[in-house]
VOGU-3710 file (C-alpha; in Angstrom, 3 decimals, decimal comma):
1> xxxxxxxxxx> -6,339/8,338/-11,891  -9,830/10,045/-13,278  -13,091/8,031/-11,815  -16,353/9,356/-12,330  -19,662/7,442/-11,648  -18,399/4,259/-10,222  -19,201/3,253/-6,872  -19,766/5,839/-4,403  -17,228/8,135/-6,626  -19,484/10,499/-8,365
11> xxxxxxxxxx> -16,183/12,075/-10,113  -12,559/12,299/-8,682  -9,158/13,180/-9,931  -6,174/11,649/-8,244  -2,192/11,988/-8,912  -0,505/9,462/-6,969  2,269/10,615/-5,263  5,539/8,627/-3,230  2,989/8,890/0,012  -0,542/9,246/-0,872
21> xxxxxxxxxx> -3,113/9,417/2,315  -6,959/9,146/1,440  -8,991/10,457/4,828  -12,961/10,603/4,700  -15,636/9,191/6,292  -16,850/5,154/5,583  -18,257/5,068/2,432  -17,220/7,677/1,164  -14,639/5,776/-2,208  -10,926/5,829/-0,332
31> xxxxxxxxxx> -10,568/2,112/-0,634  -12,320/2,394/-4,113  -9,681/4,506/-5,742  -6,873/2,354/-3,690  -7,958/-0,708/-5,335  -8,237/0,681/-8,699  -4,796/2,136/-7,990  -3,865/-1,178/-6,872  -5,200/-3,523/-9,730  -4,142/-1,161/-12,217
41> xxxxxxxxxx> -0,526/-1,627/-11,018  -0,881/-5,189/-11,337  -2,172/-4,992/-14,741  0,709/-2,962/-16,176  3,110/-5,131/-14,356  1,492/-8,809/-16,256  1,621/-6,654/-19,493  4,738/-5,587/-19,269  5,857/-9,321/-18,513  3,794/-10,494/-21,082
51> xxxxxxxxxx> 1,693/-12,811/-18,553  -1,583/-11,173/-20,056  -1,699/-9,050/-23,379  -4,134/-6,517/-24,112  -6,545/-8,377/-26,534  -6,884/-10,729/-23,609  -7,657/-7,774/-20,646  -9,860/-6,319/-22,847  -12,142/-8,793/-24,058  -15,440/-10,832/-22,347
61> xxxxxxxxxx> -15,861/-8,106/-20,045  -12,809/-9,294/-18,006  -12,061/-5,943/-16,577  -15,406/-5,829/-15,030  -16,148/-9,212/-13,865  -12,400/-10,585/-13,153  -10,047/-7,797/-12,459  -12,868/-5,389/-10,730  -14,443/-8,408/-9,350  -10,717/-9,814/-7,718
71> xxxxxxxxxx> -11,455/-6,449/-4,858  -15,063/-7,061/-5,407  -15,729/-4,014/-7,396  -17,770/-5,966/-9,780  -21,168/-4,342/-8,517  -19,592/-0,485/-8,731  -20,552/-0,137/-12,452  -23,067/1,586/-13,858  -24,017/3,118/-17,524  -21,895/6,330/-17,699
81> xxxxxxxxxx> -18,927/5,207/-15,587  -15,583/5,957/-16,891  -12,190/5,470/-15,406  -8,745/6,363/-16,888  -5,415/5,573/-15,563  -2,217/7,058/-16,878  0,508/4,534/-15,450  4,126/4,871/-16,562  4,025/2,004/-19,673  0,234/1,496/-20,643
91> xxxxxxxxxx> -2,912/3,906/-20,456  -5,848/2,066/-19,561  -9,318/3,853/-20,572  -12,946/2,249/-19,134  -16,078/4,185/-20,932  -19,116/2,684/-23,059  -18,874/0,055/-21,052  -15,546/-1,715/-22,552  -11,986/-1,340/-21,873  -9,519/0,239/-24,173
101> xxxxxxxxxx> -5,863/-0,070/-23,081  -2,399/1,630/-25,060  0,908/1,869/-25,082  2,903/5,072/-23,238  5,799/4,608/-24,859  7,028/4,726/-28,480  8,732/1,717/-28,133  6,735/-1,174/-26,484  9,526/-3,140/-26,248  11,832/-0,655/-24,230
111> xxxxxxxxxx> 13,165/-2,016/-21,018  10,172/-0,567/-18,206  10,788/-0,856/-14,145  8,275/-3,180/-12,667  7,070/-2,612/-9,103  5,401/-4,844/-6,863  2,152/-3,750/-5,382  0,491/-5,472/-2,177  -2,565/-4,455/-1,159  -3,196/-5,101/2,638
121> xxxxxxxxxx> -7,009/-5,675/3,311  -8,632/-3,992/6,694  -9,526/-8,024/7,665  -6,128/-8,706/8,295  -6,498/-9,724/11,652  -8,561/-12,396/10,985  -5,256/-14,120/9,584  -3,745/-13,660/13,217  -6,481/-15,137/14,968  -5,714/-18,630/13,550
131> xxxxxxxxxx> -2,805/-20,797/13,389  -1,575/-23,122/10,919  -2,766/-20,914/8,006  -0,923/-22,762/4,933  -4,138/-25,092/4,023  -6,313/-21,737/4,845  -9,014/-21,753/1,502  -12,196/-20,221/0,311  -10,657/-16,620/1,678  -11,893/-13,669/-0,524
141> xxxxxxxxxx> -9,071/-12,942/-3,297  -7,184/-10,242/-2,036  -6,788/-11,571/1,490  -5,725/-14,793/0,234  -3,275/-13,313/-1,650  -2,378/-11,014/1,462  -2,038/-14,546/3,245  0,289/-16,082/0,953  2,892/-13,334/1,256  2,161/-13,299/5,453
151> xxxxxxxxxx> 3,086/-17,098/5,081  6,326/-16,236/3,336  6,748/-13,117/5,846  6,371/-15,290/9,052  8,784/-18,590/7,391  11,672/-15,715/6,556  11,205/-14,061/10,604  11,035/-17,047/12,160  13,913/-16,330/14,194  12,350/-13,031/15,643
161> xxxxxxxxxx> 10,693/-9,855/14,728  11,079/-6,546/16,731  7,227/-5,242/16,681  7,554/-1,667/17,169  5,585/-1,719/19,985  5,958/-1,669/23,572  9,216/-3,965/23,318  7,379/-7,050/21,475  8,531/-9,691/20,040  7,652/-12,032/17,323
171> xxxxxxxxxx> 8,392/-15,073/16,592  7,282/-18,390/14,863  7,434/-22,103/14,757  7,958/-23,244/11,305  7,222/-26,756/12,438  4,175/-26,152/14,055  2,363/-22,915/12,326  2,467/-20,959/15,486  2,701/-17,292/15,905  4,394/-15,922/18,984
181> xxxxxxxxxx> 4,728/-13,427/20,911  7,175/-12,631/23,716  7,449/-8,976/26,270  8,548/-8,292/29,550  7,716/-11,615/31,263  5,538/-12,653/28,562  4,561/-15,481/25,531  1,512/-16,116/24,183  -0,019/-17,258/20,564  -0,314/-14,263/18,580
191> xxxxxxxxxx> -4,470/-16,196/17,992  -4,726/-15,344/21,766  -3,226/-11,684/21,847  -4,878/-8,829/21,622  -6,575/-7,418/18,646  -4,248/-4,409/17,775  -1,219/-6,761/17,973  -3,495/-9,130/15,636  -4,032/-6,215/13,133  -0,732/-4,649/12,711
201> xxxxxxxxxx> 1,571/-8,128/12,734  0,346/-9,439/9,214  0,881/-5,611/8,438  4,775/-4,699/9,602  6,092/-8,467/8,544  4,461/-8,533/5,124  5,800/-4,637/4,377  9,277/-5,157/5,719  10,067/-8,715/4,192  8,674/-7,099/0,360
211> xxxxxxxxxx> 10,828/-4,049/0,985  13,689/-6,454/1,787  12,793/-8,847/-0,599  12,788/-6,067/-3,643  15,622/-4,620/-2,541  17,509/-7,704/-2,715  16,946/-7,533/-6,406  17,242/-11,281/-6,793  15,891/-12,276/-9,950  15,855/-16,167/-9,439
221> xxxxxxxxxx> 13,698/-15,532/-5,632  10,918/-17,722/-6,210  9,085/-15,325/-3,976  9,284/-12,939/-6,763  7,946/-14,222/-9,537  4,314/-16,689/-9,864  4,216/-19,847/-11,723  2,981/-18,246/-15,096  5,520/-15,816/-15,262  8,540/-17,972/-14,229
231> xxxxxxxxxx> 7,160/-20,456/-17,381  6,942/-17,047/-19,038  10,640/-16,163/-18,308  11,868/-19,361/-19,292  10,144/-19,294/-22,588  11,362/-15,913/-23,522  15,133/-16,930/-22,437  15,037/-19,947/-24,403  13,330/-18,303/-27,568  16,599/-15,466/-26,516
241> xxxxxxxxxx> 19,303/-18,460/-26,285  18,393/-20,751/-29,399  17,648/-17,663/-31,738  20,958/-18,288/-33,906  20,375/-14,754/-35,929  21,656/-13,088/-32,728  24,954/-12,130/-32,026  26,562/-12,132/-28,857  26,236/-8,650/-28,092  22,240/-8,811/-28,971
251> xxxxxxxxxx> 21,504/-11,601/-27,228  23,369/-10,022/-23,863  21,610/-6,741/-24,502  17,938/-9,027/-24,868  18,683/-10,797/-21,514  19,657/-7,506/-19,879  16,472/-6,062/-21,070  14,355/-9,197/-19,786  16,107/-9,156/-16,408  14,396/-5,672/-16,235
261> xxxxxxxxxx> 10,926/-6,956/-17,061  11,259/-9,880/-14,681  12,756/-8,294/-11,590  10,593/-5,902/-9,252  12,211/-1,980/-9,176  10,826/-1,023/-6,224  7,349/-2,001/-4,185  3,781/0,116/-3,627  2,195/-0,602/-0,222  -1,033/-0,140/-0,224
271> xxxxxxxxxx> -2,643/-0,158/3,633  -6,209/0,251/4,357  -6,487/1,362/7,997  -3,331/1,218/9,577  -4,870/2,501/12,761  -6,947/-0,643/13,247  -7,379/-1,467/16,920  -5,045/0,630/17,810  -4,070/3,226/20,684  -2,833/6,233/19,418
281> xxxxxxxxxx> 0,915/6,048/20,497  1,098/2,092/18,794  -0,468/4,088/16,046  2,587/6,633/15,798  5,264/3,702/15,916  3,346/2,073/13,336  3,404/4,971/10,640  6,699/5,588/11,134  7,894/1,869/10,502  5,876/2,505/8,134
291> xxxxxxxxxx> 7,331/5,687/6,531  10,806/4,278/7,197  10,301/0,957/5,326  8,683/3,293/2,386  12,220/5,463/2,421  14,388/1,978/2,218  14,183/2,209/-1,649  13,981/5,837/-3,536  10,937/4,669/-5,553  8,549/2,735/-3,311
301> xxxxxxxxxx> 5,471/4,462/-2,492  2,949/4,188/0,564  -0,741/4,614/-0,111  -2,931/5,077/2,896  -6,384/4,857/3,487  -7,136/6,388/7,608  -10,601/7,641/9,385  -7,703/8,104/12,555  -7,148/12,016/13,298  -3,746/10,774/14,264
311> xxxxxxxxxx> -2,537/9,671/11,385  -2,462/12,995/9,596  -0,932/14,615/12,821  1,802/11,845/12,696  2,905/12,762/8,863  3,198/16,143/10,164  5,612/15,514/12,481  7,692/13,212/9,425  7,104/15,957/6,792  8,332/18,742/9,236
321> xxxxxxxxxx> 11,318/15,804/10,406  12,303/15,918/7,044  12,024/19,771/7,186  14,756/19,984/9,768  16,712/17,021/8,500  17,507/18,853/5,367  18,311/22,131/6,995  20,600/20,547/9,561  23,348/20,278/7,374  24,497/17,105/8,993
331> xxxxxxxxxx> 25,063/18,355/12,781  25,156/15,239/14,382  24,114/16,694/17,917  20,580/18,094/15,726  20,225/14,943/14,202  20,462/13,322/17,823  18,126/15,457/19,101  15,376/15,183/15,933  15,953/11,407/15,497  14,556/11,260/19,373
341> xxxxxxxxxx> 11,391/12,746/18,555  11,330/11,562/14,582  13,069/8,419/13,516  15,486/9,798/10,645  14,613/7,449/8,280  11,221/7,883/8,661  11,596/11,803/7,573  9,779/12,740/4,161  9,602/15,862/2,063  6,446/18,274/1,388
351> xxxxxxxxxx> 6,974/17,721/-1,929  6,482/13,949/-2,158  2,841/13,814/0,013  -0,062/14,592/-1,159  -3,409/13,937/1,000  -6,863/13,472/-1,146  -9,974/14,073/1,196  -13,024/12,243/-0,249  -16,776/13,900/0,885  -20,072/13,449/-1,216
361> xxxxxxxxxx> -18,736/11,559/-4,237  -15,711/13,413/-4,527  -11,958/13,671/-4,149  -10,275/17,532/-3,140  -6,410/17,566/-2,277  -5,736/19,018/0,705  -3,615/22,004/1,025  -0,214/22,402/2,544  -0,006/25,696/4,478  3,841/26,335/5,353
371> xxxxxxxxxx> 4,100/22,900/3,947  2,375/20,815/6,338  -0,839/19,533/6,070  -3,678/21,938/6,670  -5,842/21,757/9,792  -9,307/21,977/8,251  -9,434/18,616/7,214  -12,368/16,362/7,507  -10,561/14,414/10,560  -9,394/17,874/12,556
381> xxxxxxxxxx> -12,835/19,320/11,913  -14,584/15,944/13,566  -12,426/16,538/16,834  -13,499/20,174/16,991  -16,947/19,104/16,523  -17,220/16,841/19,524  -15,789/20,172/21,272  -18,696/22,236/19,685  -21,265/19,661/21,003  -19,894/19,269/24,437
391> xxxxxxxxxx> -20,175/23,623/24,621  -23,809/23,257/23,974  -23,964/20,331/26,954  -22,133/23,208/29,029  -24,626/26,047/27,537  -28,207/23,977/29,021  -26,158/22,742/31,949  -26,108/27,176/33,170  -29,422/27,324/32,411  -30,160/24,674/34,403
401> xxx> -28,281/25,921/37,177  -29,565/29,334/36,764  -33,225/28,449/37,657
//
């Protein structure tokens, strides 16, 4: 993706990896790029499935007013805004105040993998502070979409979900639509729990729910398709089945290709501030849980935006763990020791990880010396600045004592 003169972004070029992390101060554009990525993946899915057409998306400033409006980005445009996203199947180019969409494949009818994308907003803890979410209306569009997935996830794990923090367990009363947390001698409504649990439960539940859903590959699962997609699938199946000019072999091939279009191949999880309201050690547990779910399928992706210096440190542990696991050659003793530090399912590879630092309207890919994230990143430097400031205070103290 290339973005210039859009909101806080002056000029940025980002290549999305399996694990992509954006760091930087508030208002630097981390969420802006993450939201654009989420939107383009969704548009690409709709074009592949036929629930939207290129002409429809390009017309009447829908890109700016409707699709960017979904993530509240409509006011981010300038006269010289340029955005280019090169997806697997389509290329989107916005320039001179208009959007143009091009096929990336020689044959647009070639079956293409479709991803399930979920944008997890920072405002997710609002949902946990309430009971009876099903009838909740008047939410921002992206939060409303997340709310629907969260309600489905609660129902899916009504019998229990182990939270990877403090041996806490989640369960859901489907009759009264109330979420509960229980642990060492306590049981409390989630709406009465700490802000950390209220922020992390929707994130972990929806992530696990969608990871499992996508891996199930159930084409007829009602949660895989929305109403428009089900209707489009019904129409296309009817067209194929009722076409007298098709041989049984061609009909079977056409239905198989249609199945690919309407089945998710992988899950792209886009998370704002996974550290929200969490103690550092809890942040580590959450990061390892998200990495483990992302590793569940080869094509899954995880994108994080963060202000926490600890997140980069925990990613470094996961990368180092991945290197050691690779060189352990299956030695069970070594793997057991490694697993006590970094869960084996959470280990990742250097080449699959990209960390971008956003500042001054630009995005800079952080180097990976020795295969690990560089220490000279915005968050580590912020910690160092605190130490330097304290040294200055000590200098003043010495001056006072020397009088």
